[in-house]
C-alpha positions in Angstrom: 30.0 -2.9 -12.6 34.2 -3.6 -13.2 35.0 -6.4 -15.6 38.8 -7.0 -16.1 39.5 -10.4 -18.0 37.4 -13.2 -16.9 36.1 -11.3 -14.0 33.1 -8.7 -12.9 33.0 -7.2 -9.6 30.2 -4.5 -8.1 29.2 -3.0 -4.9 25.1 -4.2 -4.0 22.6 -3.2 -1.6 22.9 -5.8 1.0 19.2 -6.7 0.8 18.1 -6.0 -2.4 21.3 -6.9 -4.1 20.7 -4.3 -6.3 23.7 -2.3 -7.7 24.8 1.0 -6.4 24.8 3.9 -9.1 28.4 4.0 -10.2 30.5 6.8 -11.6 33.8 6.5 -13.9 36.6 9.4 -12.6 38.6 11.3 -15.1 41.3 9.9 -17.2 44.2 8.5 -17.1 43.2 5.8 -14.8 39.3 6.5 -15.1 38.8 4.4 -11.8 35.0 3.5 -10.9 33.5 4.1 -7.7 30.2 4.2 -6.4 27.8 6.9 -4.8 26.5 5.6 -1.5 25.1 7.1 1.7 26.8 6.2 5.0 25.6 3.2 7.1 24.5 1.3 4.0 25.4 -2.4 4.0 26.6 -4.0 0.9 28.1 -7.2 -0.7 30.6 -7.3 -3.2 28.9 -9.4 -6.4 31.6 -11.2 -8.0 31.3 -13.6 -10.9 34.3 -15.3 -13.2 33.6 -16.2 -16.7 36.5 -18.4 -17.1 35.4 -21.9 -17.7 37.6 -23.2 -14.9 37.2 -22.8 -11.4 39.6 -20.0 -9.9 40.4 -18.9 -6.3 39.6 -15.3 -5.2 40.7 -12.8 -1.9 38.8 -10.3 -1.2 40.0 -7.5 0.7 38.2 -4.1 1.9 40.7 -1.1 2.6 43.5 -3.2 3.1 41.6 -5.9 5.5 41.2 -9.5 4.3 38.0 -10.3 4.4 38.8 -14.3 4.4 41.5 -16.1 3.3 40.3 -17.0 -0.3 37.2 -18.9 -2.0 36.4 -21.0 -4.9 34.7 -18.7 -7.7 33.3 -20.4 -11.1 29.9 -19.6 -13.0 27.3 -18.2 -10.6 27.6 -15.0 -9.2 29.0 -14.9 -5.9 28.0 -11.9 -3.3 30.5 -11.7 -0.6 30.6 -10.0 3.1 32.5 -10.9 6.1 32.6 -15.0 6.7 32.4 -17.1 9.2 31.6 -20.5 9.8 29.3 -21.7 12.6 28.2 -25.2 13.0 29.4 -26.3 9.8 27.9 -23.6 8.1 29.1 -20.4 5.9 27.5 -17.3 7.3 28.3 -14.2 5.3 27.5 -11.0 6.9 26.7 -7.4 4.9 29.5 -5.1 5.1 28.7 -1.2 6.0 29.9 2.2 4.3 31.1 4.5 7.5 30.9 8.2 6.8 34.8 9.3 5.7 37.2 10.8 7.7 38.4 13.6 5.4 37.8 17.0 6.6 37.3 19.3 3.6 38.3 22.0 6.1 41.7 20.9 6.8 44.3 23.6 6.1 48.2 23.0 6.2 50.2 24.2 9.1 52.3 26.3 5.8 49.9 28.4 5.3 49.4 29.5 8.9 51.2 32.1 10.7 53.7 31.3 12.7 54.5 32.9 16.4 58.0 32.4 17.6 
């Protein structure tokens, strides 16, 4: 779980709401990341410890899940949001396999033919 100021945030499995195993990266930044298999569905669990209501906006990979939402007290489990017949519907997010290819080699190391 990442806690900054009055907020905490963690990724949890969509059905069980159990947090994924987290790791802390090397200094100097010590980024926190979760260990998850591809195609697993998840929610973002966010909680505010502030006595006042706060509005929060979440982005995943640069894409806004929605505008903003209020949070105070109880944790919220956030995913994709839509309103259907006046009711809020949250759909789980899904991890996708990374497109990073470890066998990538730079053109600078390849022989050039002219």
